[in-house]
C-alpha positions in Angstrom: -7.5 14.1 13.4 -4.1 12.5 13.9 -4.6 12.1 17.7 -7.8 10.1 17.0 -6.2 7.5 14.8 -6.7 3.9 15.8 -6.0 0.5 14.3 -9.6 0.5 13.1 -9.2 3.9 11.3 -10.3 3.9 7.7 -10.4 6.4 4.9 -13.1 6.6 2.2 -11.7 6.0 -1.3 -13.0 7.8 -4.4 -14.6 4.5 -5.3 -16.9 4.8 -2.3 -15.3 2.0 -0.3 -13.4 2.3 2.9 -9.8 1.1 3.3 -8.1 0.5 6.7 -5.1 2.9 6.9 -2.6 0.5 8.3 -1.9 -2.6 6.3 0.5 -5.6 6.3 2.9 -5.8 3.3 3.8 -9.3 2.3 6.5 -8.6 -0.4 9.1 -11.4 -0.7 7.3 -13.4 1.9 6.5 -16.7 0.4 7.4 -19.4 2.9 6.1 -17.4 5.9 3.2 -15.5 4.4 0.4 -17.6 5.9 1.6 -17.4 9.5 2.5 -13.7 9.1 -0.9 -12.8 7.6 -2.7 -14.8 10.3 -0.6 -13.1 13.0 -1.6 -9.7 11.5 -5.3 -10.6 11.4 -5.1 -11.9 15.0 -3.4 -8.6 16.0 -6.2 -6.5 14.6 -5.0 -5.7 11.1 -7.7 -5.7 8.5 -5.7 -4.9 5.4 -3.2 -7.1 3.6 -1.3 -6.0 0.6 -0.2 -8.8 -1.8 0.7 -9.0 -5.5 0.8 -11.5 -8.3 4.6 -11.3 -8.4 4.8 -12.1 -4.6 3.4 -15.5 -5.3 1.4 -15.6 -2.1 -2.2 -14.7 -2.9 -3.2 -18.2 -2.0 -1.6 -18.0 1.4 -3.3 -14.6 2.2 -6.6 -16.2 1.2 -5.9 -19.2 3.5 -5.1 -16.9 6.4 -8.4 -15.1 5.9 -10.1 -18.5 5.9 -8.3 -19.7 9.1 -9.0 -16.4 10.9 -12.7 -17.1 10.8 -13.2 -13.4 10.0 -16.0 -12.4 7.6 -14.9 -11.6 4.1 -16.1 -8.0 4.3 -14.0 -7.5 7.5 -10.7 -7.8 5.6 -9.4 -5.5 2.8 -7.4 -7.5 0.2 -5.1 -5.9 -2.3 -3.2 -7.4 -5.2 -1.2 -6.0 -8.2 -0.4 -6.9 -11.8 3.2 -6.2 -12.9 4.2 -5.1 -16.3 5.1 -8.6 -17.3 1.4 -9.3 -17.6 0.1 -6.0 -18.9 -2.4 -6.0 -21.7 -6.2 -6.2 -21.8 -6.7 -10.0 -22.2 -3.9 -11.0 -19.9 -5.1 -8.7 -17.2 -8.7 -9.9 -17.5 -7.5 -13.5 -17.1 -5.2 -12.7 -14.2 -8.0 -11.0 -12.3 -9.9 -14.3 -12.4 -6.7 -16.2 -11.3 -6.2 -13.8 -8.4 -9.8 -14.4 -7.3 -9.3 -18.1 -7.4 -6.1 -18.0 -5.4 -7.6 -15.7 -2.8 -10.7 -17.9 -2.7 -12.9 -14.9 -2.7 -15.6 -13.6 -5.0 -14.2 -10.1 -5.1 -10.9 -8.3 -4.5 -11.0 -5.0 -2.6 -8.2 -3.3 -4.5 -6.4 -4.2 -7.7 -3.4 -2.1 -8.7 -1.2 -1.8 -11.8 2.1 -2.7 -10.1 4.4 -0.5 -12.2 4.4 1.6 -15.4 7.2 -0.2 -17.2 5.2 -1.7 -20.1 4.7 1.6 -22.0 1.7 3.8 -22.5 -0.4 1.6 -24.8 -0.2 -1.5 -22.5 -0.6 0.6 -19.4 -3.9 1.9 -20.8 -5.1 -1.5 -22.0 -4.4 -2.9 -18.6 -6.3 0.0 -16.9 -9.3 -0.6 -19.2 -9.4 -4.3 -18.2 -9.4 -3.3 -14.5 -12.2 -0.8 -15.1 -14.2 -3.5 -16.8 -13.5 -6.0 -14.0 -14.7 -3.4 -11.5 -17.9 -2.9 -13.5 -18.4 -6.7 -13.4 -18.1 -6.7 -9.6 -14.9 -8.7 -9.5 -13.0 -5.7 -8.0 -14.3 -3.0 -5.7 -11.6 -0.4 -6.2 -8.8 0.1 -8.7 -5.5 1.9 -8.5 -1.8 2.1 -9.5 1.6 1.7 -8.0 4.8 3.5 -8.8 3.0 6.0 -11.0 4.0 9.6 -11.5 1.5 12.3 -12.4 2.3 11.9 -16.1 1.2 8.3 -16.0 -2.1 9.2 -14.3 -2.6 12.0 -16.8 -2.7 9.3 -19.5 -5.7 7.8 -17.8 -7.3 11.2 -17.4 -6.7 12.1 -21.1 -8.6 9.0 -22.1 -11.6 10.1 -20.0 -11.4 6.9 -17.8 -12.0 6.5 -14.1 -9.1 7.8 -12.1 -7.2 5.5 -9.7 -8.4 5.4 -6.1 -4.9 4.7 -4.9 -1.3 5.2 -5.9 1.2 3.1 -3.9 4.7 4.4 -3.9 7.9 4.1 -1.9 7.4 6.7 0.8 9.3 7.5 4.0 11.2 10.5 5.4 14.3 9.9 3.2 12.1 9.5 0.0 9.1 11.7 0.2 8.2 12.0 -3.5 6.5 15.3 -2.9 5.4 16.1 -6.5 3.6 12.8 -6.7 2.0 13.1 -3.3 0.8 16.6 -4.1 -0.6 15.4 -7.5 -2.5 12.6 -5.7 -3.9 14.9 -3.1 -5.1 17.3 -5.7 -6.9 14.5 -7.6 -8.5 12.7 -4.6 -6.1 9.7 -4.8 -5.0 8.0 -1.6 -1.2 7.6 -1.3 -0.1 4.2 0.1 3.4 4.0 1.5 5.6 1.0 0.8 8.9 0.6 2.5 7.6 2.9 5.3 10.1 1.7 7.8 13.0 1.8 5.3 13.6 -1.9 5.6 15.0 -1.4 9.0 17.7 1.0 7.9 17.6 3.2 11.0 20.9 4.9 10.7 19.5 8.5 11.0 20.2 9.8 14.5 16.9 11.6 14.6 15.1 8.2 14.4 16.6 7.1 17.7 16.2 10.6 19.2 12.5 10.5 18.7 12.2 6.8 19.6 13.8 7.6 23.0 11.6 10.7 23.4 8.3 8.8 22.8 9.5 5.5 24.3 8.9 3.7 21.1 11.2 2.1 18.5 12.3 3.7 15.2 9.8 1.6 13.2 6.9 2.8 15.3 8.1 6.4 14.9 8.2 6.1 11.1 4.8 4.4 10.9 3.3 7.1 13.0 4.9 9.8 10.8 3.3 8.1 7.8 -0.1 8.0 9.4 0.1 11.6 10.5 1.0 12.7 7.0 -2.2 11.1 5.7 -0.6 8.1 4.1 -1.6 4.5 4.3 1.6 2.7 5.4 2.2 -1.0 4.6 5.0 -2.2 6.9 6.3 -5.7 6.1 7.4 -8.3 8.6 7.4 -12.1 8.9 7.6 -12.1 12.7 4.4 -12.1 14.8 5.9 -9.9 17.6 7.2 -7.3 15.1 3.8 -7.3 13.3 2.1 -6.6 16.6 4.6 -4.0 17.5 4.2 -2.2 14.2 0.5 -1.7 15.0 1.3 -0.3 18.5 1.4 3.3 17.2 -1.9 4.8 18.5 -1.0 5.8 22.0 1.3 8.7 21.0 1.4 11.5 18.5 4.4 13.2 17.0 4.6 16.9 17.7 4.6 19.2 14.7 8.2 20.1 15.5 9.2 16.4 15.4 7.3 15.8 12.2 9.3 18.7 10.7 12.5 17.0 11.8 11.6 13.9 9.9 10.4 16.0 6.9 13.8 17.6 6.8 15.5 14.3 6.0 14.1 14.1 2.4 16.7 13.2 -0.2 14.4 13.0 -3.1 15.0 10.1 -5.6 18.4 9.6 -4.0 16.7 8.4 -0.8 14.9 5.5 -2.5 15.9 2.0 -1.3 13.7 0.0 -3.7 13.1 -0.1 -7.5 10.9 3.1 -7.4 10.2 3.1 -11.2 8.1 6.3 -11.1 10.1 8.0 -13.9 9.5 5.4 -16.5 8.5 6.5 -20.0 
């Protein structure tokens, strides 16, 4: 399967909708989000990952409008952080996100983090379930959740997440969470897949030289071959295009193993990674 991957490759979520595997992340990209998103769409990306806390849903929506692509051709994600958790605030924020995107539905809405505590997490999830039933959202999911957080949803007899978005790269592989998601039919999305450009591991350069690629492309390809949905971020058009140039090579099983061997567990995380929250 890995050798057949293309920029158009999608995977079917448990919700029944397809998600393009490669997406553009727009974290901390406020001033340049519009041109970056437009560059991605022009380069063939069909998946953009935003969030309420990124303050750029409106720019993503404007990029979609300027691209002249049909709404159904582009997969839009946003997220609600713990600051806004709760049933009523979530329900209102879904409508706000719709207005900012300028669309009549959102493809994927995630709980951004588990930091609000069990009661608010569940109330937030119930609001997303209801928004999905109302047709405002097509798929719902979580981010930075461990298995125990998803077990809370399961214990309530509620619909399980279609997606769990976590920090994921060779240095931080979060294997227990990944295995939990695989066992429960939950797609794993990888944020920080190119480690924010921290390419100080010699093996990154060894493999880049071997495959005549750059380290970022090697890391994105690793993520894709592992079955993840990577969300590399860039504000530069050439880098955005380069990050999608990963379909003309395939890492050998031996080289995947070299990258797998770099795992440092939680110590390898470079972001907030709040997966162990109570």
